[in-house]
Each structure stands twice: as C-alpha cells, then as structure tokens.
BAGU-289356 format. One line per 2 residues: for each residue x, y, z of N, C-alpha, C. Coordinates in Angstrom, 2 decimals, decimal comma, m for minus. Each point is the difference from the previous one (the first is absolute). Layout:
REM BAGU-289356
X:Y:Z:X:Y:Z:X:Y:Z  ...;
END
This chain:
REM BAGU-289356
m20,06:13,90:15,61:m0,61:m0,20:m1,31:m1,10:m1,04:0,11  m1,09:0,20:m0,69:m1,11:m0,93:0,06:0,36:m1,35:m0,63;
m0,52:m1,09:0,62:0,30:m1,34:m0,49:m0,44:m0,16:m1,45  m1,17:0,53:m0,33:m0,51:m0,16:m1,36:0,93:0,65:m1,02;
0,56:1,16:0,36:0,93:0,68:m0,91:1,26:m0,82:m0,19  0,52:m0,55:1,09:1,21:m0,82:m0,07:m0,21:m1,21:m0,90;
m1,13:m0,68:0,20:m0,27:m1,20:m0,80:m0,18:0,38:m1,46  m0,71:1,08:m0,25:m0,20:0,42:m1,38:1,30:0,33:m0,68;
0,91:0,68:0,72:1,31:0,34:m0,56:0,80:m1,26:m0,29  0,03:m0,94:0,95:0,75:m1,25:m0,17:m0,50:m0,79:m1,19;
m1,31:m0,18:m0,09:m0,57:m0,77:m1,11:0,24:0,71:m1,32  m0,07:1,33:0,02:0,24:0,74:m1,24:1,41:m0,18:m0,51;
0,97:0,06:0,93:1,41:m0,23:m0,39:0,18:m1,41:m0,54  m0,60:m0,99:0,66:0,14:m1,38:m0,42:m0,60:m0,22:m1,38;
m1,21:0,49:m0,23:m0,65:m0,21:m1,29:0,70:0,75:m1,12  0,62:1,12:0,32:0,78:0,71:m1,02:1,13:m0,87:m0,50;
0,60:m0,78:0,93:1,07:m0,89:m0,40:m0,49:m1,19:m0,79  m1,25:m0,47:0,25:m0,52:m1,16:m0,70:m0,52:0,35:m1,39;
m0,69:1,11:m0,15:m0,72:0,27:m1,23:0,60:1,10:m0,85  1,10:0,59:0,41:0,67:1,01:m0,80:1,50:m0,25:0,03;
0,72:0,67:m0,89:1,43:m0,25:m0,09:0,77:0,85:1,00  m0,27:m0,15:1,28:0,72:0,72:1,04:1,00:m0,96:0,65;
0,84:0,56:0,89:1,01:m0,82:0,64:m0,65:m1,06:0,87  0,40:m1,26:m0,17:m0,55:m1,11:0,76:1,05:m0,68:0,86;
1,28:0,29:m0,23:1,08:m0,66:0,72:0,60:0,99:0,99  0,11:m0,42:1,24:0,56:0,84:1,04:1,51:0,18:m0,21;
0,54:1,10:0,53:1,43:0,26:m0,08:0,58:0,13:1,39  1,30:m0,29:0,11:0,72:0,24:1,24:0,91:1,20:m0,17;
0,17:0,77:1,06:0,84:1,20:m0,07:1,47:m0,34:m0,19  0,43:m1,16:0,53:1,41:m0,40:m0,08:0,26:m0,87:m1,23;
m0,59:0,37:m1,13:0,12:m0,81:m1,21:1,44:m0,14:m0,46  0,85:0,98:0,28:1,38:m0,07:m0,45:0,75:m1,15:0,69;
m0,49:m0,44:1,16:0,61:m1,12:0,73:m0,69:m1,34:m0,30  m1,08:0,04:m0,77:m0,79:m1,21:m0,26:m0,42:m0,05:m1,46;
0,97:0,00:m0,89:m0,29:0,10:m1,43:m0,88:m1,13:m0,52  0,24:m1,22:0,45:m0,69:m1,11:m0,65:m1,44:m0,18:0,48;
m0,46:0,81:0,95:m1,42:m0,03:0,33:m0,85:0,47:m1,17  0,59:0,79:m0,91:m0,73:0,52:m1,15:0,61:m0,40:m1,33;
1,17:m0,64:0,04:0,65:m0,41:m1,24:0,58:m1,40:0,17  m0,61:m1,02:m0,62:0,50:m1,37:0,18:1,41:m0,20:m0,51;
0,46:0,87:m0,92:1,36:m0,14:m0,51:1,04:0,30:1,06  m0,36:0,70:1,07:0,95:0,36:1,05:0,15:m1,09:1,05;
m0,69:m1,14:m0,15:0,15:m1,10:0,95:1,44:m0,52:m0,03  0,67:0,04:1,13:1,39:m0,44:0,06:1,01:1,06:m0,37;
m0,43:1,23:m0,22:0,91:1,04:m0,46:1,07:0,36:1,03  m0,26:m0,26:1,28:0,98:0,33:1,04:1,08:m1,08:0,15;
m0,09:m1,08:m0,78:0,92:m1,13:0,08:m0,19:m0,84:1,27  m0,09:0,64:1,14:m0,21:m0,73:1,24:m1,44:m0,50:0,10;
m0,19:m1,05:0,78:m1,36:m0,46:0,30:m0,59:0,92:1,05  m1,32:0,16:m0,02:m0,63:0,88:0,98:m1,42:m0,44:0,29;
m0,46:0,35:1,20:m1,41:m0,09:0,37:m0,35:1,32:0,68  m1,27:0,40:m0,10:m0,35:1,28:0,59:m1,49:0,17:0,19;
m0,34:1,15:0,57:m1,40:0,33:0,25:m0,15:1,51:m0,02  m1,18:0,45:m0,42:m0,36:1,42:0,02:m1,40:0,11:0,57;
m0,16:0,93:0,94:m1,34:0,31:0,53:m0,26:1,48:m0,21  m1,17:0,31:m0,54:m0,35:1,38:m0,33:m1,42:0,30:0,47;
m0,15:1,12:0,72:m1,31:0,43:0,47:m0,21:1,45:m0,41  m1,13:0,27:m0,64:m0,29:1,33:m0,54:m1,23:0,60:0,67;
m0,01:1,33:0,09:m1,20:0,78:0,28:m0,69:m0,41:1,30  0,68:0,24:1,11:m0,57:m0,35:1,30:m1,27:0,78:0,32;
m0,19:1,14:m0,66:m1,21:0,79:0,22:m1,23:m0,58:m0,65  0,16:m1,04:m0,79:m1,13:m0,64:m0,68:m0,18:m1,41:0,57;
m1,10:m0,26:0,71:m0,25:m1,37:0,49:0,04:m0,98:m1,17  0,74:m1,08:0,17:0,14:m0,97:m1,08:1,01:0,43:m1,05;
0,93:0,92:0,36:1,01:0,44:m0,95:0,86:m1,14:m0,51  0,61:0,14:m1,17:0,76:m1,10:m0,62:1,12:m0,54:0,89;
0,11:m1,32:0,05:1,10:m0,69:0,67:0,52:m1,09:m0,93  1,30:m0,03:m0,20:0,61:m0,95:m0,94:1,17:m0,71:0,66;
0,10:m1,30:m0,20:1,12:m0,79:0,51:0,56:m0,87:m1,13  1,32:0,06:m0,19:0,72:m0,85:m0,97:0,91:m0,95:0,76;
0,12:m1,23:m0,48:1,04:m0,94:0,39:0,66:m0,48:m1,29  1,32:m0,02:m0,05:0,64:m0,32:m1,27:1,38:m0,62:0,22;
0,52:m0,58:m1,05:1,35:m0,53:0,01:0,50:m0,19:m1,42  1,32:0,07:m0,19:0,56:m0,26:m1,33:1,39:m0,62:0,12;
0,44:m0,62:m1,10:1,29:m0,69:m0,03:0,53:0,04:m1,43  1,33:0,12:m0,13:0,62:0,02:m1,33:0,90:m1,22:m0,16;
m0,26:m0,79:m1,06:0,82:m1,16:m0,34:1,03:0,44:m1,04  1,19:0,35:0,48:1,02:0,57:m0,89:0,40:m0,97:m1,10;
0,06:m1,30:0,31:0,43:m0,98:m1,00:m0,98:m0,12:m1,17  m1,24:0,39:0,23:m1,02:m0,08:m1,04:m0,49:1,38:m0,45;
0,63:1,05:0,54:m0,40:1,37:m0,34:m1,51:0,22:0,22  m0,52:m0,60:1,04:m1,45:0,01:0,22:m0,32:0,47:1,41;
m1,00:0,85:0,12:m0,49:0,45:1,29:m1,44:m0,45:0,20  m0,37:m0,27:1,22:m1,38:m0,36:0,32:m0,46:0,87:1,18;
m1,27:0,31:0,02:m0,56:0,78:1,09:m1,42:m0,44:0,30  m0,39:0,13:1,25:m1,35:m0,33:0,44:m0,52:1,14:0,86;
m1,26:0,37:m0,19:m0,60:1,07:0,78:m1,42:m0,39:0,40  m0,36:0,27:1,25:m1,36:m0,15:0,50:m0,42:1,34:0,58;
m1,27:0,34:m0,12:m0,44:1,28:0,53:m1,47:m0,05:0,41  m0,36:0,93:0,85:m1,40:0,25:0,33:m0,18:1,51:0,09;
m1,10:0,48:m0,56:m0,26:1,43:m0,09:m1,48:0,22:0,35  m0,26:0,83:1,01:m1,36:0,18:0,47:m0,33:1,49:0,10;
m1,15:0,39:m0,55:m0,51:1,36:0,11:m1,48:m0,08:0,33  m0,35:0,39:1,23:m1,40:m0,05:0,40:m0,57:m1,39:m0,19;
m1,13:m0,13:m0,70:m0,63:m1,32:m0,20:0,59:m0,78:m1,17  1,02:0,52:m0,66:0,59:m0,69:m1,16:1,38:m0,52:0,36;
0,39:m1,11:m0,62:1,32:m0,56:0,26:0,50:m0,75:m1,22  1,32:m0,09:m0,09:0,66:m0,78:m1,03:1,07:m0,86:0,66;
0,03:m1,26:m0,34:1,03:m0,92:0,48:0,55:m0,73:m1,21  1,32:m0,11:m0,08:0,53:m0,64:m1,19:1,46:m0,36:0,12;
0,55:m0,46:m1,10:1,39:m0,39:m0,06:0,53:0,07:m1,41  1,32:m0,08:m0,10:0,66:0,12:m1,30:1,30:m0,79:0,02;
0,30:m0,69:m1,10:1,27:m0,71:m0,16:0,73:0,60:m1,19  1,24:0,45:0,22:0,81:0,65:m1,03:1,15:m0,89:m0,44;
0,32:0,05:m1,28:1,19:m0,67:m0,54:0,71:0,99:m0,92  1,30:0,18:0,22:0,78:0,91:m0,84:1,18:m0,74:m0,63;
0,40:0,49:m1,15:1,19:m0,54:m0,67:0,92:1,17:m0,34  1,30:m0,20:0,23:0,96:1,10:m0,13:1,03:m0,22:m1,10;
0,38:1,10:m0,62:1,16:0,04:m0,89:1,05:0,82:0,71  1,11:m0,62:0,38:1,03:0,68:0,78:1,02:0,66:m0,91;
0,42:1,20:0,42:1,06:0,73:m0,68:1,14:0,22:0,99  0,98:0,75:m0,38:1,14:0,24:0,87:m0,35:0,99:1,11;
0,81:m0,04:1,07:m0,07:0,97:1,10:m1,37:0,02:0,68  m0,61:m1,17:0,15:m1,25:m0,09:0,73:m1,24:0,46:m0,73;
0,12:0,31:m1,29:m1,16:0,44:m0,77:m0,80:m1,21:m0,45  m1,33:0,16:0,02:m0,86:m1,14:m0,29:m1,32:0,49:m0,59;
m0,46:m0,66:m1,07:m1,31:0,27:m0,58:m0,89:m1,18:0,32  m1,15:0,27:0,63:m0,86:m1,06:0,53:m1,39:0,07:m0,64;
m0,56:m1,18:m0,30:m1,34:m0,11:m0,55:m0,83:m0,86:0,96  m1,25:0,39:0,22:m0,78:m0,74:0,99:m1,46:m0,20:m0,38;
m0,56:m1,10:0,50:m1,42:m0,31:m0,14:m0,54:m0,37:1,38  m1,29:0,21:0,20:m0,62:m0,34:1,28:m1,41:m0,51:m0,22;
m0,39:m0,96:0,81:m1,38:m0,44:0,07:m0,57:0,43:1,34  m1,25:0,44:0,02:m0,58:0,51:1,24:m1,43:m0,49:0,18;
m0,41:m0,04:1,25:m1,39:m0,29:0,32:m0,45:1,01:1,04  m1,29:0,27:0,04:m0,52:0,95:0,97:m1,47:m0,28:0,28;
m0,39:0,25:1,23:m1,40:m0,12:0,40:m0,50:1,37:0,45  m1,00:0,50:m0,71:m0,66:1,24:0,39:m1,23:m0,36:0,83;
m0,20:0,72:1,07:m1,14:m0,29:0,86:m0,66:1,28:0,48  m1,34:0,02:0,02:m0,77:1,12:0,53:m0,86:m0,53:1,14;
0,16:0,59:1,18:m0,81:m0,37:1,15:m1,30:0,79:m0,06  m0,94:m0,52:m0,76:m1,25:0,74:m0,26:m0,84:0,20:1,26;
0,10:m0,94:0,94:m0,81:0,10:1,21:0,34:1,24:0,82  1,25:0,49:m0,13:0,43:1,12:0,82:m0,60:1,33:m0,43;
m0,55:0,07:m1,23:m0,57:1,28:m0,43:m1,37:m0,13:m0,67  m0,58:m1,20:m0,01:m1,28:m0,19:m0,67:m1,11:0,88:0,60;
0,12:0,32:1,29:m1,02:0,82:0,65:m0,02:1,43:m0,54  1,19:0,45:m0,50:0,12:1,40:m0,41:m0,32:0,21:m1,48;
0,13:m1,02:m0,81:m0,31:0,15:m1,43:m0,90:m1,15:m0,46  m1,19:m0,09:0,52:m0,90:m1,10:m0,37:m0,38:0,07:m1,48;
m0,26:m1,18:m0,58:m0,43:m0,12:m1,40:1,08:0,43:m1,00  1,24:0,10:0,44:1,08:0,32:m0,93:0,33:m1,23:m0,83;
0,28:0,14:m1,33:0,33:m1,18:m0,84:1,18:m0,80:0,52  0,91:0,66:0,70:1,16:m0,70:0,53:m0,40:m1,10:0,97;
m1,07:0,23:0,76:m0,41:m0,95:1,03:m0,60:m1,27:m0,57  m0,42:0,02:m1,25:m0,61:m1,17:m0,62:1,03:m0,94:m0,62;
1,26:0,38:m0,01:1,03:m0,80:m0,64:0,80:m0,79:1,04  0,84:m0,91:m0,51:0,87:m0,77:0,86:1,04:0,92:0,62;
0,33:m0,20:1,27:0,94:0,87:0,67:1,45:m0,39:m0,16  0,31:m1,05:m0,77:1,38:m0,46:m0,14:0,31:m0,31:m1,47;
1,18:0,42:m0,44:0,48:m0,32:m1,35:1,43:m0,50:0,11  0,30:m1,16:m0,56:1,34:m0,57:m0,03:0,51:0,04:m1,43;
1,12:0,66:m0,23:0,51:0,20:m1,35:1,49:m0,30:m0,09  0,44:m0,30:m1,21:1,41:m0,16:m0,30:0,42:1,01:m1,05;
1,28:0,32:m0,04:0,49:0,93:m1,01:1,51:m0,19:m0,14  0,67:0,92:m0,70:1,42:m0,15:m0,28:0,67:1,36:m0,05;
1,34:m0,02:0,05:0,80:1,22:m0,09:1,28:m0,31:m0,76  0,62:1,05:m0,56:1,26:m0,16:m0,72:0,82:1,26:0,18;
1,33:m0,14:m0,13:0,84:1,18:0,17:1,39:m0,19:m0,54  0,72:1,10:m0,05:1,41:0,03:m0,37:0,72:0,92:0,98;
1,22:m0,38:0,40:0,69:0,74:1,06:1,49:0,02:m0,31  0,60:1,19:0,10:1,45:0,15:m0,17:0,60:0,40:1,33;
1,00:m0,74:0,43:0,65:0,34:1,26:1,51:0,10:m0,19  0,60:0,91:0,75:1,45:0,16:0,03:0,35:0,58:1,36;
1,28:0,30:0,20:0,41:0,60:1,26:m0,46:1,43:0,15  m0,44:0,60:m1,12:m0,46:1,40:0,05:m1,47:0,11:m0,43;
m0,29:m0,25:m1,27:m1,35:0,16:m0,52:m0,81:m1,28:0,13  m1,22:0,14:0,53:m0,96:m1,10:0,07:m1,34:0,51:m0,48;
m0,55:m0,62:m1,06:m1,24:0,50:m0,58:m0,79:m1,17:m0,59  m1,33:0,08:0,09:m0,81:m1,10:m0,51:m1,37:0,46:m0,48;
m0,56:m0,79:m0,90:m1,36:0,24:m0,51:m0,79:m1,30:0,15  m1,23:0,11:0,48:m0,82:m1,20:0,19:m1,46:0,29:m0,29;
m0,74:m1,08:m0,26:m1,45:0,07:m0,21:m0,65:m1,00:0,93  m0,92:0,48:0,83:m0,75:m0,85:0,92:m1,41:m0,21:m0,55;
m0,61:m1,12:0,34:m1,35:m0,36:m0,41:m0,14:m0,04:m1,53  0,91:m0,76:m0,61:0,06:m0,11:m1,45:m1,29:m0,52:m0,61;
m0,63:m0,97:0,63:m1,17:m0,67:m0,58:m1,28:0,78:0,18  m0,01:0,98:0,88:m1,18:0,83:0,26:m1,23:m0,86:0,32;
0,14:m0,85:1,00:m1,08:m0,90:0,38:m1,26:0,77:0,39  m1,16:m0,57:m0,31:m1,27:0,66:0,27:m0,41:m0,16:1,46;
m0,67:1,03:0,52:m0,58:m0,03:1,33:m1,51:0,22:m0,13  m0,78:m0,83:0,64:m1,45:0,04:m0,19:m0,74:0,22:1,32;
0,41:1,03:0,73:m0,69:0,29:1,25:m1,41:0,52:m0,25  m0,20:0,73:m1,10:m1,33:0,52:m0,31:m0,45:m0,61:m1,32;
m0,95:m0,90:0,03:m0,48:m0,68:m1,20:m1,26:0,71:m0,48  0,20:0,99:m0,86:m1,13:0,78:m0,50:0,38:0,62:m1,32;
m0,93:0,01:m0,96:0,28:0,59:m1,31:0,15:1,51:0,08  m0,48:0,60:1,07:0,09:1,45:0,14:1,31:0,45:0,63;
0,86:m0,93:0,44:1,26:0,34:0,63:1,17:m0,38:m0,91  1,08:0,79:0,00:1,17:m0,33:m0,82:0,68:m1,25:0,52;
0,68:m0,68:m0,90:0,69:m1,23:0,37:1,24:0,31:0,82  0,16:m0,68:1,12:1,19:0,19:0,81:1,09:m0,96:m0,43;
1,23:0,41:0,12:1,12:m0,86:m0,36:1,26:0,52:0,68  1,05:m0,81:m0,03:1,32:0,41:0,44:0,70:0,65:m1,19;
0,34:1,27:0,11:0,63:0,71:m1,11:1,51:m0,05:0,10  0,65:0,06:m1,15:1,46:m0,03:m0,04:0,58:1,24:0,66;
1,05:m0,23:0,78:0,73:1,07:0,65:1,42:m0,02:m0,54  0,48:1,14:m0,47:1,33:0,11:m0,60:0,91:0,79:0,95;
1,10:m0,62:0,39:0,92:0,62:0,95:1,36:0,26:m0,66  0,54:1,17:0,26:1,38:0,32:m0,35:0,63:0,58:1,26;
1,04:m0,65:0,50:0,62:0,44:1,25:1,50:m0,21:m0,07  0,74:0,87:0,69:1,44:m0,13:0,01:0,65:0,83:1,09;
1,27:m0,29:0,23:0,79:0,81:0,93:1,46:m0,04:m0,42  0,76:0,99:0,48:1,42:0,12:m0,36:0,82:0,14:1,27;
1,06:m0,81:0,12:0,90:0,06:1,16:1,19:0,90:m0,31  m0,02:1,20:0,56:1,07:0,99:m0,23:0,87:0,04:1,25;
1,19:m0,61:m0,10:0,92:m0,04:1,15:0,78:1,31:0,06  m0,21:0,75:1,07:0,66:1,30:0,16:1,35:m0,13:0,69;
0,16:m1,02:0,86:1,27:m0,28:0,66:m0,03:m1,44:0,49  0,97:m0,40:0,80:0,08:m1,39:0,44:m1,17:m0,41:0,89;
m0,62:0,96:0,65:m1,03:m0,33:0,98:m1,43:0,24:m0,47  m0,21:0,89:m0,97:m1,35:0,44:m0,30:m0,39:m0,21:m1,46;
m1,24:m0,41:m0,19:m0,57:m0,19:m1,33:m1,33:0,76:m0,06  m0,17:0,83:m1,00:m1,26:0,70:m0,22:m0,78:m0,78:m1,05;
m1,29:m0,26:0,29:m0,83:m0,86:m0,85:m1,26:0,75:m0,45  0,07:0,71:m1,13:m1,25:0,53:m0,57:m0,82:m1,13:m0,61;
m1,33:0,10:0,10:m0,84:m1,08:m0,49:m1,32:0,56:m0,52  m0,68:m0,79:m0,85:m1,27:0,44:m0,56:m0,87:m1,21:m0,29;
m1,30:0,25:m0,16:m0,96:m1,04:m0,37:m1,13:0,64:m0,78  m0,39:m0,63:m1,12:m1,13:0,44:m0,80:m0,99:m1,16:m0,12;
m1,27:0,29:0,14:m1,05:m1,00:m0,13:m1,05:0,51:m0,97  m0,32:m0,82:m1,03:m1,01:0,37:m0,99:m1,06:m1,08:m0,08;
m1,26:0,42:0,03:m1,14:m0,86:m0,21:m0,89:0,69:m1,03  m0,42:m0,73:m1,03:m0,80:0,60:m1,07:m1,21:0,72:0,56;
m0,20:1,24:m0,44:m1,16:0,77:0,43:0,21:0,78:1,27  1,18:m0,11:0,63:0,29:0,72:1,24:1,28:0,82:m0,17;
0,15:1,09:0,77:1,24:0,79:m0,07:1,21:m0,83:0,43  1,14:0,28:m0,60:1,23:m0,66:0,40:0,39:0,46:1,40;
0,35:m0,96:0,85:0,45:0,33:1,35:1,52:0,05:0,01  0,55:1,09:0,55:1,44:0,20:0,03:0,47:0,19:1,43;
1,08:m0,68:0,33:0,57:0,11:1,34:1,52:0,06:m0,13  0,64:0,86:0,79:1,46:0,14:m0,06:0,52:0,42:1,35;
1,29:m0,26:0,22:0,60:0,38:1,26:1,50:m0,24:0,00  0,60:0,17:1,16:1,43:m0,22:0,13:0,29:m0,54:1,40;
0,92:m0,96:0,07:0,45:m0,55:1,28:1,52:0,19:0,10  0,49:m0,02:1,22:1,44:m0,06:0,23:0,28:m1,20:0,89;
0,96:m0,83:m0,42:0,40:m1,18:0,76:1,40:0,22:0,56  0,18:m0,30:1,27:1,26:0,25:0,69:0,62:m1,33:0,45;
1,15:m0,30:m0,55:0,77:m1,19:0,36:m0,79:m1,31:m0,10  m0,94:m0,05:m0,91:m0,87:m1,18:m0,14:m0,65:m0,37:1,32;
m0,14:0,99:0,86:m0,55:m0,22:1,33:m1,34:0,71:0,19  m0,06:1,29:m0,35:m1,19:0,81:0,19:m0,43:0,62:m1,32;
m1,30:0,21:m0,15:m0,48:0,77:m1,14:m1,18:0,87:0,43  m0,14:1,11:m0,68:m1,11:0,92:0,25:m0,29:0,72:m1,30;
m1,27:0,42:m0,17:m0,34:0,66:m1,25:m1,35:0,67:0,05  m0,28:0,75:m1,09:m1,25:0,70:m0,17:m0,54:m0,30:m1,39;
m1,32:0,02:m0,15:m0,61:m0,24:m1,30:m1,28:0,78:m0,15  m0,45:0,09:m1,25:m1,24:0,71:m0,31:m0,79:m0,77:m1,04;
m1,24:m0,30:0,31:m0,94:m0,62:m0,94:m0,85:1,12:m0,57  0,13:0,25:m1,29:m0,57:1,19:m0,64:m1,48:0,17:0,32;
m0,32:1,16:0,56:m1,37:0,40:0,36:m0,67:m0,97:0,97  0,81:m0,77:0,75:m0,61:m0,96:0,91:0,60:0,00:1,39;
1,33:m0,18:0,13:0,55:m0,16:1,34:1,48:0,33:0,05  0,48:0,27:1,23:1,42:0,17:0,29:0,45:m1,19:0,85;
1,27:m0,43:m0,19:0,49:m1,21:0,66:1,32:0,27:0,69  0,17:m0,58:1,20:1,29:m0,01:0,69:0,38:m1,45:0,26;
1,27:m0,34:m0,28:0,49:m1,38:0,13:1,15:m0,06:0,99  0,09:m1,10:0,73:1,08:m0,20:0,95:0,25:m1,49:0,14;
1,28:m0,41:0,06:0,28:m1,42:0,12:1,38:m0,29:0,54  0,21:m1,26:0,38:1,28:m0,43:0,55:0,28:m1,43:m0,44;
1,28:m0,29:m0,27:0,45:m1,36:m0,28:0,74:m0,53:1,22  m0,37:m1,18:0,45:0,64:m0,60:1,16:0,88:m1,14:m0,48;
1,31:0,15:0,18:1,01:m0,98:m0,41:m0,13:m0,36:m1,48  m0,47:0,95:m0,81:m0,14:m0,17:m1,44:m0,91:m1,17:m0,39;
m0,83:m0,43:0,94:m0,91:m1,12:m0,26:m1,46:0,37:0,19  m0,30:0,73:1,06:m1,38:0,35:0,31:m0,23:1,48:m0,27;
m0,90:0,29:m0,94:m0,33:1,38:m0,35:m1,37:0,36:0,58  m0,02:1,06:0,82:m1,24:0,49:0,59:m0,30:1,38:m0,57;
m1,23:0,21:m0,48:m0,35:1,26:m0,61:m1,32:0,54:0,49  m0,13:1,32:m0,04:m1,25:0,66:0,39:m0,27:1,13:m0,99;
m1,26:0,16:m0,38:m0,40:1,10:m0,89:m1,24:0,67:0,58  m0,01:1,32:m0,08:m1,15:0,80:0,42:m0,45:0,82:m1,20;
m1,28:m0,08:m0,32:m0,56:0,78:m1,09:m1,12:0,89:0,52  0,05:1,27:m0,38:m1,07:0,94:0,32:m0,74:0,32:m1,28;
m1,28:m0,31:m0,04:m0,78:0,15:m1,23:m0,62:1,38:m0,11  m0,11:0,46:m1,25:m0,69:1,25:m0,32:m1,38:m0,28:m0,60;
m0,13:m1,13:m0,68:m1,25:m0,39:m0,64:m0,03:m1,52:m0,12  m1,15:m0,67:0,11:m1,35:0,55:0,16:m0,41:0,22:1,44;
0,98:0,09:0,92:m0,32:0,04:1,41:m0,66:1,30:0,44  m0,07:1,00:m0,87:m0,66:1,23:0,38:m1,48:m0,22:0,31;
m0,56:m1,11:m0,48:m1,42:m0,28:0,26:m0,20:m0,63:1,36  1,09:m0,36:0,68:m0,10:m0,62:1,30:0,34:1,02:1,09;
m0,36:m0,33:1,22:0,17:0,95:1,10:1,45:0,15:0,43  0,73:m1,10:0,12:1,39:0,06:0,44:0,67:m1,32:m0,35;
1,26:m0,15:0,45:0,70:m1,26:m0,19:0,40:m0,29:m1,42  0,42:1,03:m0,75:0,36:m0,20:m1,40:1,42:m0,44:m0,21;
0,45:m1,01:0,74:1,39:m0,45:m0,09:0,05:m1,51:m0,20  1,17:m0,47:m0,44:0,25:m1,43:m0,14:1,29:m0,34:0,71;
0,01:m1,14:0,69:1,19:m0,50:0,67:0,34:m1,36:m0,60  1,29:m0,21:m0,27:0,43:m1,23:m0,67:1,27:m0,52:0,66;
m0,01:m1,26:0,39:1,14:m0,64:0,64:0,43:m1,19:m0,86  1,30:m0,13:m0,22:0,51:m1,12:m0,81:1,19:m0,64:0,68;
0,17:m1,28:m0,26:1,22:m0,70:0,42:0,35:m1,01:m1,08  1,30:m0,18:m0,17:0,48:m0,95:m1,02:1,30:m0,61:0,48;
0,05:m1,32:m0,02:1,18:m0,72:0,46:0,70:m0,64:m1,20  1,32:0,25:m0,12:0,83:m0,53:m1,08:0,95:m1,05:0,53;
0,29:m1,02:m0,81:1,05:m0,93:0,32:0,66:m0,50:m1,28  1,17:m0,57:0,15:0,76:m0,44:m1,17:1,12:0,98:m0,31;
0,85:m0,38:m0,93:1,15:0,84:m0,35:m0,46:1,21:m0,78;
END
C-alpha cells in the first residue's frame, strides 16, 4: 500500500474521532475479565487486590497499526466499603498517540450472599500528540500542520455496577466533561472535543456442574451521532483453572479467547480477533492480538 494512502487513512480516522461523535476510546477484547477499565464503579469488585497489564496490537498489515498498553491495579477496603483503582495507558496509531491515566473510587452497598451494588467516580488525564514531521511531506499546507501537535486534557467518568456470584452488570459514562481539542484552529473546521461514551456491559456465571461454569457476556457502546456497537460471546471456565471462549463484534470482528489461572493468583489471557471491517481497505493483516496478565493477592 502506498505511504500516502496509509497516512491519509490514519489522519482521517484520527480527525473523525476529534471533530465528530465517533468512538474515541479503545476497547479490549477481554473486557469481561477487566470490568473496571471502562467502569469506575467496578474498582475493587473482585474483593482481592490486583495488579495487571494488557498489551494489544492490531492490523499488522497496516504500517503504524494501533498498539495499546494498559497498566493497572485495584484494591477493596472492606471495612469502608470502598474500592480504589489506578490505570495508566499508552495508545499509538501511526503518527498519533495518546498517553494518560485514571484514578477510580467506588463505594458499595453490601447485601446478603455476596451481592453488592457499587457506585463509582473517576478523574482522568490524557495527552494527545500528533507527530506532524512524519507526514508533513505528504500533505503540505494542510491546516493540521499549522496547529500545536500536543493537547493535554482532563476529564471524568462515572458508573454503577452490580455484582453477585452469578449476575454481574454495569453502566458507565466516560469523558463526562467533553473537553475541547484544538488541533485545527480554523473557523472553517468543526470544533473537536472528547465526546461522552456510554457503556453497558455484563456477564452471567452459569454453573453446570462442580467443575464447569459457562459465562455468556455482552457489551454495548453508544456515542451520540454514531451507530451503537454491540459485542457478545460465551466462555467456559473449568475448575477455576482454564477458560476459553468465542465472541462476535457486530459487523466488525470475530474473537477467540483463551486463558489460565496459576495457583488462583496469576491469570494469563490471550485474545485473537479477525476483523471484517474496516480492514477490507488494507492489503492483509486484518487481525488483533491481545495478551493480558493479572496478579491477585489477599483473602
């Protein structure tokens, strides 16, 4: 594929996220194992303390394809019914990148038999950066090149989460403040901003026997002015040791999941996604690979 076409596609995707109400927040395929990455109310929902990391690489057939790395940790203070979580991330696509962090605080109302209703708030910061020097030769005199290549912004998130031994479901809103982005300072261009993202996600633990649990799960994402994104799948967990599953992101991709728990403390996961769109415009490499690890400690 020609370099100019690649750069034009990358910049077009980026500007669509800045100046229109399209999806601006990346997703992980293993969301059912990492609820609080998108819902601050789920911080501490596992009761145990944890630290973890996720690395995701998409679209190897596209030079500069998206790469995302998360580092995170959470802890639940049972005596205060309070959970806290911290997340750091970096996300890079071609000449564009985002680096940021988020601090979550949740408060719980406990019921009998492990049931809990959780409310959460989060503060976040992020730095958007465009490496203009890497493509200025291909699009000279573009308005983007006349602006500052870095924007540092703050925003917030809120959510509600219900957890039990069977049903776990939550609703959250990311980028509540809709902070403005001013990469293109021109009266002829629409104003860029961070748009609110609305998430509804859940899963159900259906124990079929002493050894196996079937876990159907779903996720919905809505951004004003864009189609609702729907994702669903099912996993099977065996003896709290192994899990495997399949998923489908509507009109976008198919997912396969595989994971293992080591001594009930270290969880290792892998996800493979094969995309149907928009990768048809690229020559090859329309897949995503995602590796996760999470370490738990405490009772």
